[in-house]
C-alpha positions, -999 to 999 in steps of 0.1 A, spaced: -590 -201 460 -557 -219 459 -532 -207 433 -499 -225 423 -471 -206 406 -452 -235 396 -424 -246 373 -393 -270 371 -363 -248 364 -354 -222 388 -350 -187 373 -382 -186 354 -395 -158 377 -419 -178 397 -411 -160 430 -415 -124 413 -450 -135 400 -462 -151 435 -450 -122 456 -463 -95 433 -498 -113 431 -499 -115 468 -492 -79 475 -514 -67 447 -542 -88 459 -538 -78 495 -537 -41 484 -571 -46 469 -586 -57 505 -585 -94 501 -573 -121 528 -540 -135 510 -518 -163 523 -485 -170 507 -468 -203 510 -432 -207 502 -425 -242 490 -392 -235 475 -360 -245 489 -345 -212 486 -371 -196 508 -373 -164 483 -409 -157 490 -405 -159 528 -373 -138 527 -389 -110 506 -419 -110 529 -395 -105 559 -379 -77 542 -411 -62 533 -423 -63 568 -391 -46 582 -392 -18 554 -429 -11 551 -448 -18 584 -479 1 573 -481 -15 538 -509 -39 530 -499 -73 544 -505 -110 539 -498 -142 558 -466 -158 546 -452 -194 558 -425 -219 547 -435 -254 540 -421 -284 520 -432 -318 508 -467 -327 519 -469 -301 545 -477 -278 514 -510 -296 507 -520 -295 545 -513 -256 549 -531 -249 514 -562 -268 526 -562 -252 561 -559 -217 547 -581 -219 516 -615 -216 532 -641 -191 520 -628 -159 504 -591 -166 514 -567 -164 483 -537 -190 490 -507 -183 465 -482 -210 465 -446 -204 454 -439 -239 443 -402 -232 438 -379 -252 411 -364 -281 428 -390 -293 456 -410 -315 431 -429 -331 463 -441 -297 473 -451 -290 437 -472 -322 433 -487 -317 469 -496 -281 459 -512 -294 425 -532 -320 444 -554 -293 460 -551 -263 437 -577 -247 417 -555 -227 393 -519 -235 382 -498 -204 368 -468 -212 346 -444 -183 339 -418 -196 316 -387 -182 299 -392 -182 261 -359 -200 257 -368 -226 281 -385 -259 275 -395 -259 313 -431 -256 304 -431 -291 288 -421 -308 319 -447 -285 339 -475 -296 314 -465 -332 320 -471 -326 358 -503 -305 352 -518 -334 331 -507 -361 354 -522 -340 386 -555 -335 367 -561 -373 367 -567 -368 406 -575 -333 409 -601 -327 383 -609 -292 394 -573 -281 385 -571 -255 357 -542 -237 344 -527 -208 325 -491 -204 310 -476 -171 297 -443 -157 287 -421 -141 315 -388 -124 313 -395 -120 276 -372 -103 253 -397 -79 235 -370 -73 207 -369 -109 194 -393 -140 185 -376 -168 202 -387 -204 196 -420 -212 214 -420 -241 237 -457 -241 241 -461 -256 205 -461 -292 217 -484 -285 246 -508 -269 222 -506 -299 199 -517 -320 231 -550 -305 230 -550 -297 267 -580 -274 268 -579 -271 305 -545 -252 303 -549 -216 287 -520 -204 265 -523 -166 274 -509 -139 250 -497 -120 281 -461 -113 281 -439 -98 310 -406 -84 301 -372 -91 315 -371 -55 332 -348 -42 358 -377 -27 378 -386 -62 392 -353 -67 409 -352 -31 421 -387 -36 437 -378 -69 452 -346 -53 467 -369 -28 485 -396 -55 497 -421 -41 471 -443 -51 444 -434 -36 411 -468 -17 412 -454 0 442 -425 18 426 -426 52 410 -434 58 383 -467 39 390 -475 34 352 -441 20 344 -440 -9 317 -432 -34 344 -462 -23 366 -485 -23 337 -475 -57 327 -479 -72 363 -511 -55 366 -525 -69 333 -516 -103 348 -533 -98 381 -563 -86 360 -563 -117 340 -557 -141 367 -585 -128 389 -610 -117 359 -647 -127 359 -636 -148 328 -612 -170 349 -637 -171 379 -662 -184 355 -639 -210 342 -630 -221 377 -667 -223 388 -676 -241 355 -650 -268 365 -664 -271 400 -698 -273 388 -690 -302 365 -677 -320 395 -704 -314 416 -728 -328 389 -707 -362 386 -683 -354 358 -651 -363 373 -641 -379 405 -615 -357 419 -619 -350 457 -633 -317 468 -614 -290 486 -626 -256 499 -630 -230 474 
């Protein structure tokens, strides 16, 4: 399974989502490869810090890639039961497009005050013209629970893109995420283990890897195998 955590603007929390999902997935006994496709190499640096401070912690493979090399690495690592998570960064648009060309699922965390999601929806829609197995989910990240900011998903919803799910999940703008990252940890590895941040991230993990999501992806592949769509097939 190849997952892209993608966006256009920096600062929407893509690296936090990608690294936390990688750590949680590995802790549950799955083989995980994290590809850092961002020019700042935040996921790669997080992983190096994690390895230096937590040598006995659940581990995953992490590599740095850019441009079209992102696609090649994802295909090579995405066989069988492997989970590939790509942190697509905020500026390397070639890396984002390369990742979307082979991905099964796009995860779009977005700041409620940003219209970044509209640009990503454009990329998603165009990518599906060639990669018909690509599905997506968007949710509010770094959310201020005390307010109700304008919803930039309204336009995306009006476009009727049924392959892009709009989740009601929200992850708050919490200090715990920064504290965890500075220690090379996922927020679920911080004490107290039932903090709001840990619960929110666990909820996101459960949503992404739920039976419902897996069935949705399997249904997309089933349609391709029976001639509905002409995207090229990749390992899943």
